[in-house]
N, C-alpha and C positions, 0 to 999 in steps of 0.2 A: 727233671726229679725238683729241683727248688722251685720251679716254673709250678709242680703239680698242686705242692707244698702252699703254694701262694694263692691259687684258684681254689682249693680246696677252703682257706680260712676264709677265702674272700664270699665264699658262700655258706659258712657257718656261720661266721661273726666278724663282719666287716668292718668293724671297728676296730681291731688288735690293729690293721693295716695302716690304719691313719696315727698309731701311738707306738709302735715302733719302727725302726731306721728299716726303710724298704727295699736300700741297697746293699746291704751287709747279710752277702750270704748265712752266715755262718747262723742269724737269728733262726733262719727257717730251715737247718740241721740241726737244731732242738729234738734229740731223743723223744721228748716226750707228744713233739708235734705227730711224729710216725703211730707213736702208741696211742695217739689221743683217736686219729684216723681210722685205723685199725680194731681198736676196740670197740668202735661200736656195731659193728655185725657179731658182737657175742654178749654185749649190753650195752642197754640205752642210758647217756651221759649225757647230765644238762653242760649246758654250751658253756656253763659261770664256771666250768671247770677249767675250761681253756682257756680263760678269761685271767684266771688265778693262776696257773702254772706261767704264762707267759708277763706277769705283772714284772718279773725281773728287765725285761727284753725293752719296757716303756723305755720311750726319751726323757719324757717328764714325770717325775717321782708324783705320786701318789698314797693315800693312807693304804697301806697297806689291809688288804680285805680276802679274807680265807676263811672258808665253808666247806667246799667239797675234798678238799687235798689232804685232810684228813688219813691215815693211814693205818694200820694194827695197832702201833702202837701208840695210837694218837700225835703222832708229829704229821707236821706238814712240812715237805720237803719244795720249794720254789726253788727254782733255776736262778742261780745268779745273786739269790740273796738271803737265802741259807734255810735251816732246819727250825720251827716254830711251834712250840706249843698249843694248845687253844689257851684263847683270850691274854694273848703275850706278842706285844709289837714290835720284841726284840729277840731276834734269833739264838736258839740256845745252842744251835753251831754252828759256826761259819765254813763256805764253800772252800774245797780241801783241791787244788791242782797242784801234780806230781809232773813236770817234765811236758807240759799241755796237757795231760790225762785229768780228766776232773773224778777224785774216787769221790764215787755217793754214798752218804751215810749212813741215808737212808730211803727207801724206795718210799717214791710215790705209787697212791693206791691204784693206780689203771694197768700198772708192770707187776701186781702179785698174780695173775690170772698164767703168767708166763714160765715160773717154778715151778714145777714137778717134777719128781722122781719115774724115772724111767730106765729100764733096762732093753735093750737092744730092739727101742722102735716099738715098745709097746709101755704104755703110763701106766705105773703098779701104784702111785701115790698121786692126788690130782692138787691135793691140798697138807703140802707137809708143813715140817715146823722147820725154821732156818731164823736164824739171827744175824745181824749184821758183826764183820770182824776185822772191819777194814784199820780201826785203833794195833792190832797185832801183828800184823803184814805190811804197814804202810811205809817199811825202811827196805824191806827185800823188794816191794812192789817199786819202789824207789831206786837201787840196785839194776836190777832188772830192765826199766825204762830208760835207765842212764848209760850200762851198756850197749842197747840198740838204738840207740840216740846218737852217741859216737863211733861206734863203729859200725853200724849197719844205717848211714846217714839217708839211703834212698829211699827204704825201705820205711825208716821211721818216718821219712816225708811222709811216704805213701798212707801209712799206717796214721797217722794226725788227720787226712784229710777225710780220713774214715770213718775213724773211731775218738767219740767225743767226753766217753762215759764209763768208768768200770765201778761194778756192785761186788763187794765181799761177803762170800755169808758162811757157815761154816757146814753147810748139809752135804757132803759130798755122794750122795744120789742122787741128789740134783746136779748133771752133768756139765759140765762146760756149755756157754753155748751165744750163740748171740742169734739172731733175728731179721730179715727184713723188716717186722711187724715194728720193733723197736728198733729202727736202724741209727747206729752209731752207740747203743750201748754192749758192756761189754759183761758176761755173767758169771763169776769165777767162784768157787767153791775151796779153800784151805782149811788146814790142820794145819796143828803142831809140826809137821812133818811135812811142810809144802818149803820145796829150798826155791832156790833163786834160781835152778835150772827149770824148775816146776813151772815159774812166772814166765822166762823166759822160753819158753816152747809153747807157754797156753796164750802170752800175746801175742806171738808170732801167728798162729795157728788160727786164734779166734779172731785178733785183726785183721787176716786176710780172708776168713768169711763177710766181715764189712764191709773189704775193698774191694772184694768180686760180688757182693750186693749191688755196689756204686756204677761196677763195669756194665755189667750185664741187667739193669735197671729195667729197658727194654729185653725184656728175653725175647719175644721172638721177632730179633736180629740173628739170634747167636741157634735159636733152637727151631725144626719146622713141626716138633711136637711139643703135646703140654709137656716139657716134663717136669712140673711137679707133682702130676695124678698119671705119672705114665713107671711102672713100678722095674728095678732093674732084674728082681727073679722071673718076670713076665716076658723080659727078655732074653735071658742067655739061661736060663733054666736052674739055676743057682740057685735051690729055695734058702738058705740060707741069706742073701742079699736081701734085706729089709727096705735097705734103701730107694728113693723114688731118681730119677737120673738125674735133675736137678741135684740130688743132694750128694751123689754121684761125682760131678762134675766137680762140685766145692771141694770133694774131696784129693780129686787134684791137684787142683790149684795149690790147696793148704799143704800138700806134700812139698810141691814146689817149692814154695817159699820159706817152710823150714827145711830145706836141704839148703838151700841157697846162703841162707843165713846163718846154719851151721858151719856152712863152710867155709866161709866167712871167716868165725869164730875160733875154727880150726886153725886157718891159715894165720891167725892176729896171734895166737897161740897165748890168748889173755885167759881164758881159763884155766886153774890149776886143779888139784889131788882131786876132790871126791865131785869139784866141778866138771873137771874135766871125764871124766869117768863118765859122770852121769849123761853129757853128752855126749859121748859116743855110744853108750847103752840106747838114745834116743832117738839118734842118728841110725844106730841098724834097727830100729823098729820103722824104719820108714821101708826097707825094705818091704815085712811084709804084707804092708797097706797100698803100694803103687804095684799098677795091673791087680784089681780084683774085680775088674768083669767089664769096664769099661773098653776096654781094647778090643770086644768078645763082639761089641753092637758093628750093627753097620752104620756104618760113617753119615754117607748120605742121605739116609733116610731119617737120622736122626738131628744132624745138624744142617744148617743153612751154611756157606760157605765160609761167613765170618768166623761161624762157630766151630768149623773142620778146623780151619787157620789154626784157629787160638788153639783148641784143643791138643791138637797135629805137635803145636808148638809148644808147649809145656808138658806133653808127653817126652819129648825129644830134648829135653833140659836137665828135665826128674832121671833119665835113663844118663846120660852125661855126666851127672853127679854121683850116681848109684854105681857108674862102671868105676871113677875117680876114687870110691869109697867100700870096691869090693872082697877087699880082703875081711869086711867086719863082717858078711854077709854070717857066717858059717863063728866068728868070735864068741858071741855069748847068746847063753841058753835062754830064750825067751818065753820059754814053754810057760811060766804060769804068767805070761802077761792074758787080761783077759780085756775089758772094752780101751782101759786110759793105760798108759807106761807110770811106773808107781813106783819110785827109786828102791824102797824100802824094801818093795820086792823083788827086786833087780838083783840086789847085794844078795839074797837067801841063794839064789845059786852064780852069781857072779862076783864074786868077794872083791872087795876093794884092794884087797892085799893082794891078788895075784895079779889085779889091773896094776897096779905100784909097780912090781917085776920086770911087764913086760915095758912096763914106761921108762921105766932105769937102762932099759936094753934100747931104748928106739923104736920099740916095735909102732908106737902108733904116732909116727912122722909120712905125712902123704904130701 
């Protein structure tokens, strides 16, 4: 992967390779590099934009030059250096990093096209309104990262290797996502009702997508078919299933990572009261997300031997954890859940007071 990025830079603007630390892998994991090289299939960009956003990685510091990097708010985000208004060499905001993850305060214009409103696989608004709300949620994000770092250290190590930055905006119709085209970026919406458990779940969920993008970067090692352009409904007959096979495969992996981390959090008993209530609800939500189609496929026609082994291992691990928590399957009413689990909706059908009574009786010990 890193060698691929180096080759692309060499073909595009070789001078950059002379200005950066060629041996520093983190330089070549900059999400804007993936975004730049993938964006060219949608729009032609000046090579100067590549040079501009890489200035923070230059070993020898030179006067800052910005022309093409201003976003819709007329602010230029230059990684490692900060955020700049036009005709000002002094940043208006500095780089913010929390527990190894950078919080992006303003998007670079290369990334605007990736934010759109959608519902069940259909784009409903390709150019939605949104604004950055990092400052309102940085403390909750900090708490969530601290918990994952200290209680799930193995996962967190993998998380930081694949996840470099997060952008938090205010439009809940732009579903949380990652993309192989912006590899290393996390895109979250957040509202005043976004809880600690919301951030914990989405860091695991979306973070796992980026981890799997790294693992399956060479997709033909795992799939015999064109998994991104083969749709589940065509293979299973389930007309509701709009996912492609690759996306469904990601679903199994992200379910496993959530279950793995939830199990650890419950065994360590660190989340209390409403946080535990929500954790149990989110764990219960995984029952209905597991075995939604991939198990119906003819595995030998879909996967290589490596891919088949990987899938079956994930399937087995998910099932084992769900068996451990099987009494939760019918414990909560999730009938009002649409695409995402939302705690405020969960509480309407599963009152916190009912949870407290059973918690005092020791019902939720596993």
